[in-house]
MOPAC internal coordinates of N, CA, C and O (Angstrom, degrees):
PM7 1SCF
backbone

  N    0.0000 0     0.00 0     0.00 0    0    0    0
  C    1.4557 1     0.00 0     0.00 0    1    0    0
  C    1.5340 1   107.47 1     0.00 0    2    1    0
  O    1.2310 1   120.63 1   -45.97 1    3    2    1
  N    1.3484 1   116.40 1   134.03 1    3    2    1
  C    1.4559 1   117.22 1   178.95 1    5    3    2
  C    1.5294 1   110.10 1   -74.22 1    6    5    3
  O    1.2310 1   121.07 1   -15.51 1    7    6    5
  N    1.3063 1   115.56 1   164.49 1    7    6    5
  C    1.4691 1   120.91 1  -173.66 1    9    7    6
  C    1.5248 1   111.94 1   -62.87 1   10    9    7
  O    1.2310 1   120.16 1   142.51 1   11   10    9
  N    1.3347 1   117.30 1   -37.49 1   11   10    9
  C    1.4609 1   120.82 1   179.05 1   13   11   10
  C    1.5275 1   110.22 1   -58.46 1   14   13   11
  O    1.2310 1   120.92 1   127.80 1   15   14   13
  N    1.3185 1   115.85 1   -52.20 1   15   14   13
  C    1.4664 1   120.08 1  -179.37 1   17   15   14
  C    1.5276 1   110.91 1   -63.69 1   18   17   15
  O    1.2310 1   120.68 1   140.30 1   19   18   17
  N    1.3137 1   116.31 1   -39.70 1   19   18   17
  C    1.4595 1   120.80 1   179.95 1   21   19   18
  C    1.5331 1   110.67 1   -62.02 1   22   21   19
  O    1.2310 1   120.47 1   134.42 1   23   22   21
  N    1.3240 1   116.71 1   -45.58 1   23   22   21
  C    1.4642 1   121.01 1  -178.80 1   25   23   22
  C    1.5226 1   110.87 1   -67.09 1   26   25   23
  O    1.2310 1   120.16 1   134.54 1   27   26   25
  N    1.3275 1   117.30 1   -45.46 1   27   26   25
  C    1.4701 1   120.40 1  -179.75 1   29   27   26
  C    1.5253 1   110.33 1   -63.14 1   30   29   27
  O    1.2310 1   120.37 1   136.62 1   31   30   29
  N    1.3322 1   116.89 1   -43.38 1   31   30   29
  C    1.4713 1   120.49 1   179.25 1   33   31   30
  C    1.5282 1   110.27 1   -62.09 1   34   33   31
  O    1.2310 1   120.88 1   134.48 1   35   34   33
  N    1.3199 1   115.92 1   -45.52 1   35   34   33
  C    1.4668 1   121.29 1  -179.23 1   37   35   34
  C    1.5326 1   110.42 1   -61.29 1   38   37   35
  O    1.2310 1   120.74 1   133.71 1   39   38   37
  N    1.3280 1   116.19 1   -46.29 1   39   38   37
  C    1.4574 1   120.68 1  -176.76 1   41   39   38
  C    1.5306 1   111.39 1   -69.76 1   42   41   39
  O    1.2310 1   120.14 1   148.67 1   43   42   41
  N    1.3132 1   117.34 1   -31.33 1   43   42   41
  C    1.4648 1   122.49 1  -176.16 1   45   43   42
  C    1.5143 1   113.55 1   -80.27 1   46   45   43
  O    1.2310 1   120.07 1   167.45 1   47   46   45
  N    1.3133 1   117.48 1   -12.55 1   47   46   45
  C    1.4675 1   120.84 1  -175.91 1   49   47   46
  C    1.5286 1   110.18 1   -83.90 1   50   49   47
  O    1.2310 1   120.42 1   -75.94 1   51   50   49
  N    1.3354 1   116.80 1   104.06 1   51   50   49
  C    1.4699 1   119.43 1  -178.14 1   53   51   50
  C    1.5256 1   113.31 1   -70.50 1   54   53   51
  O    1.2310 1   120.28 1   164.46 1   55   54   53
  N    1.3274 1   117.06 1   -15.54 1   55   54   53
  C    1.4619 1   120.66 1  -178.04 1   57   55   54
  C    1.5244 1   112.68 1   -87.67 1   58   57   55
  O    1.2310 1   120.32 1  -177.56 1   59   58   57
  N    1.3330 1   116.99 1     2.44 1   59   58   57
  C    1.4571 1   120.57 1  -177.02 1   61   59   58
  C    1.5232 1   109.73 1  -112.12 1   62   61   59
  O    1.2310 1   120.17 1   -83.71 1   63   62   61
  N    1.3286 1   117.29 1    96.29 1   63   62   61
  C    1.4653 1   119.20 1   178.93 1   65   63   62
  C    1.5304 1   110.89 1   -68.40 1   66   65   63
  O    1.2310 1   121.14 1   -32.98 1   67   66   65
  N    1.3156 1   115.43 1   147.02 1   67   66   65
  C    1.4595 1   119.94 1   177.68 1   69   67   66
  C    1.5110 1   114.19 1    77.07 1   70   69   67
  O    1.2310 1   120.36 1  -161.09 1   71   70   69
  N    1.3357 1   116.93 1    18.91 1   71   70   69
  C    1.4568 1   118.26 1  -175.59 1   73   71   70
  C    1.5244 1   112.48 1   -66.53 1   74   73   71
  O    1.2310 1   118.91 1   153.66 1   75   74   73
  N    1.3231 1   119.69 1   -26.34 1   75   74   73
  C    1.4619 1   120.72 1   178.27 1   77   75   74
  C    1.5234 1   111.04 1   -64.09 1   78   77   75
  O    1.2310 1   120.05 1   143.28 1   79   78   77
  N    1.3203 1   117.51 1   -36.72 1   79   78   77
  C    1.4677 1   120.31 1   178.04 1   81   79   78
  C    1.5208 1   110.79 1   -64.37 1   82   81   79
  O    1.2310 1   120.63 1   139.42 1   83   82   81
  N    1.3351 1   116.41 1   -40.58 1   83   82   81
  C    1.4599 1   120.03 1   179.11 1   85   83   82
  C    1.5315 1   110.71 1   -68.03 1   86   85   83
  O    1.2310 1   120.56 1   142.48 1   87   86   85
  N    1.3175 1   116.54 1   -37.52 1   87   86   85
  C    1.4634 1   120.26 1   178.25 1   89   87   86
  C    1.5289 1   109.92 1   -65.67 1   90   89   87
  O    1.2310 1   120.20 1   136.87 1   91   90   89
  N    1.3190 1   117.22 1   -43.13 1   91   90   89
  C    1.4714 1   120.27 1   177.38 1   93   91   90
  C    1.5198 1   110.30 1   -58.80 1   94   93   91
  O    1.2310 1   120.50 1   139.35 1   95   94   93
  N    1.3313 1   116.65 1   -40.65 1   95   94   93
  C    1.4630 1   120.82 1  -179.96 1   97   95   94
  C    1.5336 1   110.42 1   -64.47 1   98   97   95
  O    1.2310 1   120.70 1   136.53 1   99   98   97
  N    1.3292 1   116.27 1   -43.47 1   99   98   97
  C    1.4678 1   120.41 1   178.74 1  101   99   98
  C    1.5292 1   109.54 1   -59.28 1  102  101   99
  O    1.2310 1   120.76 1   133.18 1  103  102  101
  N    1.3310 1   116.15 1   -46.82 1  103  102  101
  C    1.4647 1   120.71 1  -176.93 1  105  103  102
  C    1.5289 1   110.88 1   -66.68 1  106  105  103
  O    1.2310 1   120.19 1   137.38 1  107  106  105
  N    1.3211 1   117.24 1   -42.62 1  107  106  105
  C    1.4618 1   120.14 1  -179.34 1  109  107  106
  C    1.5226 1   112.03 1   -65.61 1  110  109  107
  O    1.2310 1   120.05 1   152.05 1  111  110  109
  N    1.3251 1   117.50 1   -27.95 1  111  110  109
  C    1.4615 1   121.29 1  -179.14 1  113  111  110
  C    1.5315 1   113.18 1   -85.02 1  114  113  111
  O    1.2310 1   120.14 1   176.89 1  115  114  113
  N    1.3265 1   117.33 1    -3.11 1  115  114  113
  C    1.4625 1   120.77 1   179.91 1  117  115  114
  C    1.5244 1   109.90 1   -79.16 1  118  117  115
  O    1.2310 1   120.98 1   -34.56 1  119  118  117
  N    1.3281 1   115.72 1   145.44 1  119  118  117
  C    1.4616 1   118.13 1   171.98 1  121  119  118
  C    1.5322 1   108.27 1   -80.34 1  122  121  119
  O    1.2310 1   120.45 1    -7.04 1  123  122  121
  N    1.3233 1   116.74 1   172.96 1  123  122  121
  C    1.4634 1   120.93 1  -175.56 1  125  123  122
  C    1.5239 1   112.50 1   -60.09 1  126  125  123
  O    1.2310 1   120.41 1   139.47 1  127  126  125
  N    1.3163 1   116.81 1   -40.53 1  127  126  125
  C    1.4673 1   120.69 1  -179.25 1  129  127  126
  C    1.5292 1   110.40 1   -64.67 1  130  129  127
  O    1.2310 1   120.20 1   135.05 1  131  130  129
  N    1.3179 1   117.21 1   -44.95 1  131  130  129
  C    1.4675 1   121.14 1   178.66 1  133  131  130
  C    1.5257 1   110.60 1   -61.86 1  134  133  131
  O    1.2310 1   120.81 1   139.25 1  135  134  133
  N    1.3391 1   116.05 1   -40.75 1  135  134  133
  C    1.4502 1   119.83 1  -178.57 1  137  135  134
  C    1.5272 1   110.98 1   -66.95 1  138  137  135
  O    1.2310 1   119.77 1   138.63 1  139  138  137
  N    1.3181 1   118.04 1   -41.37 1  139  138  137
  C    1.4672 1   121.10 1   177.82 1  141  139  138
  C    1.5244 1   110.44 1   -63.12 1  142  141  139
  O    1.2310 1   120.55 1   140.41 1  143  142  141
  N    1.3315 1   116.55 1   -39.59 1  143  142  141
  C    1.4623 1   120.61 1   176.89 1  145  143  142
  C    1.5304 1   110.51 1   -64.44 1  146  145  143
  O    1.2310 1   120.53 1   139.06 1  147  146  145
  N    1.3209 1   116.60 1   -40.94 1  147  146  145
  C    1.4617 1   120.81 1   178.03 1  149  147  146
  C    1.5272 1   110.74 1   -61.13 1  150  149  147
  O    1.2310 1   120.44 1   135.41 1  151  150  149
  N    1.3259 1   116.77 1   -44.59 1  151  150  149
  C    1.4634 1   120.17 1   178.93 1  153  151  150
  C    1.5295 1   111.01 1   -60.37 1  154  153  151
  O    1.2310 1   120.37 1   138.58 1  155  154  153
  N    1.3301 1   116.90 1   -41.42 1  155  154  153
  C    1.4645 1   120.33 1   178.00 1  157  155  154
  C    1.5296 1   111.59 1   -63.51 1  158  157  155
  O    1.2310 1   121.03 1   139.27 1  159  158  157
  N    1.3231 1   115.63 1   -40.73 1  159  158  157
  C    1.4688 1   119.10 1   179.18 1  161  159  158
  C    1.5308 1   110.91 1   -63.62 1  162  161  159
  O    1.2310 1   120.35 1   140.66 1  163  162  161
  N    1.3264 1   116.94 1   -39.34 1  163  162  161
  C    1.4631 1   119.23 1   178.03 1  165  163  162
  C    1.5268 1   110.94 1   -68.64 1  166  165  163
  O    1.2310 1   120.13 1   141.48 1  167  166  165
  N    1.3293 1   117.35 1   -38.52 1  167  166  165
  C    1.4646 1   119.98 1   177.30 1  169  167  166
  C    1.5228 1   110.70 1   -61.24 1  170  169  167
  O    1.2310 1   120.39 1   136.75 1  171  170  169
  N    1.3359 1   116.86 1   -43.25 1  171  170  169
  C    1.4676 1   121.08 1   178.03 1  173  171  170
  C    1.5279 1   110.55 1   -63.96 1  174  173  171
  O    1.2310 1   120.60 1   138.65 1  175  174  173
  N    1.3281 1   116.46 1   -41.35 1  175  174  173
  C    1.4642 1   120.44 1  -179.58 1  177  175  174
  C    1.5248 1   110.58 1   -63.83 1  178  177  175
  O    1.2310 1   120.40 1   138.93 1  179  178  177
  N    1.3224 1   116.85 1   -41.07 1  179  178  177
  C    1.4699 1   120.49 1   178.64 1  181  179  178
  C    1.5249 1   109.65 1   -65.03 1  182  181  179
  O    1.2310 1   120.00 1   137.44 1  183  182  181
  N    1.3172 1   117.60 1   -42.56 1  183  182  181
  C    1.4606 1   120.89 1   178.11 1  185  183  182
  C    1.5221 1   110.69 1   -61.07 1  186  185  183
  O    1.2310 1   120.44 1   139.91 1  187  186  185
  N    1.3294 1   116.77 1   -40.09 1  187  186  185
  C    1.4680 1   120.45 1   177.89 1  189  187  186
  C    1.5161 1   111.83 1   -65.68 1  190  189  187
  O    1.2310 1   120.52 1   144.05 1  191  190  189
  N    1.3235 1   116.61 1   -35.95 1  191  190  189
  C    1.4722 1   119.95 1   177.16 1  193  191  190
  C    1.5118 1   109.39 1   -64.49 1  194  193  191
  O    1.2310 1   120.58 1   134.05 1  195  194  193
  N    1.3394 1   116.50 1   -45.95 1  195  194  193
  C    1.4577 1   119.80 1   178.66 1  197  195  194
  C    1.5172 1   110.97 1   -58.50 1  198  197  195
  O    1.2310 1   120.63 1   134.32 1  199  198  197
  N    1.3319 1   116.41 1   -45.68 1  199  198  197
  C    1.4570 1   121.19 1   179.44 1  201  199  198
  C    1.5253 1   110.18 1   -64.30 1  202  201  199
  O    1.2310 1   120.72 1   135.99 1  203  202  201
  N    1.3193 1   116.23 1   -44.01 1  203  202  201
  C    1.4600 1   121.04 1  -179.03 1  205  203  202
  C    1.5253 1   110.59 1   -63.32 1  206  205  203
  O    1.2310 1   120.38 1   138.89 1  207  206  205
  N    1.3367 1   116.89 1   -41.11 1  207  206  205
  C    1.4560 1   119.80 1   179.13 1  209  207  206
  C    1.5226 1   110.87 1   -63.28 1  210  209  207
  O    1.2310 1   120.31 1   140.23 1  211  210  209
  N    1.3389 1   117.02 1   -39.77 1  211  210  209
  C    1.4614 1   120.14 1   177.36 1  213  211  210
  C    1.5167 1   110.31 1   -63.66 1  214  213  211
  O    1.2310 1   120.42 1   137.80 1  215  214  213
  N    1.3296 1   116.80 1   -42.20 1  215  214  213
  C    1.4638 1   120.35 1   178.53 1  217  215  214
  C    1.5262 1   110.32 1   -63.90 1  218  217  215
  O    1.2310 1   119.86 1   136.99 1  219  218  217
  N    1.3218 1   117.88 1   -43.01 1  219  218  217
  C    1.4624 1   120.60 1   178.40 1  221  219  218
  C    1.5220 1   110.81 1   -60.80 1  222  221  219
  O    1.2310 1   120.80 1   137.12 1  223  222  221
  N    1.3230 1   116.08 1   -42.88 1  223  222  221
  C    1.4674 1   120.61 1   178.95 1  225  223  222
  C    1.5262 1   109.75 1   -60.53 1  226  225  223
  O    1.2310 1   120.62 1   135.29 1  227  226  225
  N    1.3217 1   116.42 1   -44.71 1  227  226  225
  C    1.4607 1   120.76 1   179.33 1  229  227  226
  C    1.5211 1   111.02 1   -63.17 1  230  229  227
  O    1.2310 1   120.49 1   138.33 1  231  230  229
  N    1.3184 1   116.67 1   -41.67 1  231  230  229
  C    1.4704 1   120.68 1   179.57 1  233  231  230
  C    1.5215 1   110.46 1   -62.08 1  234  233  231
  O    1.2310 1   120.15 1   136.80 1  235  234  233
  N    1.3233 1   117.32 1   -43.20 1  235  234  233
  C    1.4690 1   120.27 1   179.44 1  237  235  234
  C    1.5313 1   111.23 1   -63.04 1  238  237  235
  O    1.2310 1   120.62 1   137.50 1  239  238  237
  N    1.3076 1   116.41 1   -42.50 1  239  238  237
  C    1.4692 1   119.86 1   178.67 1  241  239  238
  C    1.5248 1   110.25 1   -65.53 1  242  241  239
  O    1.2310 1   121.13 1   132.12 1  243  242  241
  N    1.3319 1   115.45 1   -47.88 1  243  242  241
  C    1.4605 1   119.01 1  -179.18 1  245  243  242
  C    1.5192 1   112.23 1   -63.60 1  246  245  243
  O    1.2310 1   120.14 1   146.39 1  247  246  245
  N    1.3059 1   117.34 1   -33.61 1  247  246  245
  C    1.4627 1   120.87 1   177.54 1  249  247  246
  C    1.5224 1   110.36 1   -57.40 1  250  249  247
  O    1.2310 1   120.85 1   141.54 1  251  250  249
  N    1.3250 1   115.98 1   -38.46 1  251  250  249
  C    1.4610 1   120.16 1   179.12 1  253  251  250
  C    1.5283 1   112.31 1   -76.78 1  254  253  251
  O    1.2310 1   120.13 1   157.43 1  255  254  253
  N    1.3305 1   117.35 1   -22.57 1  255  254  253
  C    1.4532 1   120.90 1  -173.35 1  257  255  254
  C    1.5204 1   115.00 1   -98.77 1  258  257  255
  O    1.2310 1   119.43 1   161.59 1  259  258  257
  N    1.3148 1   118.70 1   -18.41 1  259  258  257
  C    1.4685 1   118.73 1  -172.17 1  261  259  258
  C    1.5223 1   112.47 1   -61.06 1  262  261  259
  O    1.2310 1   120.03 1   142.32 1  263  262  261
  N    1.3089 1   117.55 1   -37.68 1  263  262  261
  C    1.4803 1   119.39 1   178.10 1  265  263  262
  C    1.5268 1   110.02 1   -65.15 1  266  265  263
  O    1.2310 1   120.75 1   137.87 1  267  266  265
  N    1.3434 1   116.16 1   -42.13 1  267  266  265
  C    1.4666 1   119.45 1   178.27 1  269  267  266
  C    1.5188 1   110.68 1   -62.22 1  270  269  267
  O    1.2310 1   120.44 1   136.20 1  271  270  269
  N    1.3339 1   116.75 1   -43.80 1  271  270  269
  C    1.4524 1   120.41 1  -179.56 1  273  271  270
  C    1.5167 1   110.99 1   -63.10 1  274  273  271
  O    1.2310 1   120.69 1   142.59 1  275  274  273
  N    1.2996 1   116.28 1   -37.41 1  275  274  273
  C    1.4730 1   121.35 1  -178.66 1  277  275  274
  C    1.5204 1   110.31 1   -67.83 1  278  277  275
  O    1.2310 1   120.94 1   141.75 1  279  278  277
  N    1.3352 1   115.80 1   -38.25 1  279  278  277
  C    1.4588 1   120.53 1  -176.25 1  281  279  278
  C    1.5301 1   112.90 1   -78.03 1  282  281  279
  O    1.2310 1   119.64 1   162.05 1  283  282  281
  N    1.3237 1   118.30 1   -17.95 1  283  282  281
  C    1.4743 1   119.94 1  -177.79 1  285  283  282
  C    1.4996 1   112.41 1   -74.75 1  286  285  283
  O    1.2310 1   120.10 1   180.00 1  287  286  285

């Protein structure tokens, strides 16, 4: 499992107390190259969330409009 997935899985698990300490340990043990790659993966993930949120917003609006568009 890559570090990005490992960190997200660890942080997302509500049944695992102290997961922030384990995440800090994972990050501190990364070399510079791994850390730069991790930062890029998070940047891409954030961009995908932004894009996904825009798509969801559009879907919700269109859901309300498709009947109107059909009837026009």
